[in-house]
C-alpha positions in Angstrom: 0.0 0.0 0.0 1.3 3.4 -0.9 1.1 6.5 1.3 -0.4 8.6 -1.5 -3.3 8.5 -4.0 -2.8 7.7 -7.6 -1.1 10.5 -9.5 1.5 11.1 -12.2 5.1 12.1 -11.2 4.3 15.8 -11.5 1.4 15.4 -8.9 -1.4 15.7 -11.4 -4.1 13.0 -11.9 -6.0 14.3 -15.0 -8.3 11.8 -16.8 -7.4 13.2 -20.2 -3.6 12.7 -19.7 -4.1 9.2 -18.3 -6.4 8.1 -21.2 -4.0 9.6 -23.7 -1.0 7.8 -22.2 -2.8 4.5 -22.0 -4.1 4.7 -25.7 -0.6 5.7 -26.9 0.9 2.7 -25.0 -1.8 0.4 -26.5 -1.0 1.6 -30.0 2.8 0.9 -29.5 2.4 -2.4 -27.7 3.6 -1.1 -24.3 0.1 -1.5 -22.7 -1.6 -4.8 -23.1 -4.9 -6.2 -21.9 -5.5 -10.0 -21.8 -8.0 -10.9 -24.6 -10.3 -12.8 -22.2 -11.1 -9.6 -20.2 -14.4 -9.0 -22.0 -15.8 -6.5 -19.5 -12.7 -4.3 -19.9 -13.1 -4.4 -23.7 -16.8 -3.6 -23.4 -16.0 -0.6 -21.3 -13.3 0.5 -23.8 -15.7 0.2 -26.8 -18.3 2.4 -24.9 -15.7 5.1 -23.9 -16.5 8.3 -25.8 -16.5 12.1 -25.7 -19.5 14.4 -25.7 -18.9 18.1 -26.5 -15.2 17.4 -26.5 -15.2 16.0 -22.9 -14.7 12.3 -21.9 -17.8 10.8 -20.6 -17.0 9.1 -17.3 -19.9 6.6 -17.2 -19.6 2.9 -16.4 -15.7 3.3 -16.6 -14.6 1.5 -13.4 -12.2 -0.9 -15.2 -10.7 1.7 -17.4 -10.2 4.1 -14.5 -8.6 1.3 -12.4 -6.3 0.7 -15.3 -5.5 4.4 -15.6 -4.7 4.6 -11.9 -2.4 1.5 -12.2 -0.6 3.2 -15.1 -0.2 6.5 -13.2 1.5 4.6 -10.4 3.6 2.0 -12.4 6.7 4.0 -11.4 6.3 2.5 -8.0 6.3 -1.1 -9.3 9.3 -3.3 -8.4 10.6 -6.5 -10.1 11.6 -9.4 -8.0 15.2 -8.6 -8.9 14.7 -5.0 -7.6 13.2 -6.4 -4.4 16.1 -8.7 -3.8 18.5 -5.8 -4.3 16.6 -3.8 -1.8 16.8 -6.6 0.7 20.5 -6.8 0.3 20.9 -3.1 0.9 18.5 -2.4 3.7 18.8 -5.8 5.6 15.4 -7.0 4.4 13.5 -4.5 6.4 11.2 -3.5 3.4 10.5 -7.0 2.0 10.7 -9.6 4.7 11.1 -13.2 3.6 8.5 -14.4 6.1 5.8 -12.5 4.1 4.7 -10.4 7.1 6.0 -7.2 5.6 6.6 -4.0 7.5 3.5 -4.5 9.7 5.1 -7.4 11.4 
């Protein structure tokens, strides 16, 4: 769990910027959605604009994906976690699975 809400590195959390980033990544193959996630694709197909503004209606999965994209800079690979364990004595990622809450 992070100590802050979902936001881009610059502190913003605009819907337009998030959707644009996600769409650009989808076009270049850097954002992929498993083909069996039919509900996600149904939402994606219904996503639209009205009077130039994104209509935020029935967009829970798209919004969750956008939040994940905004915060991906906090993601760590297993290799990064092991490196952190070696440098901080394992305080952040305990082997017993209890984590920082003990």
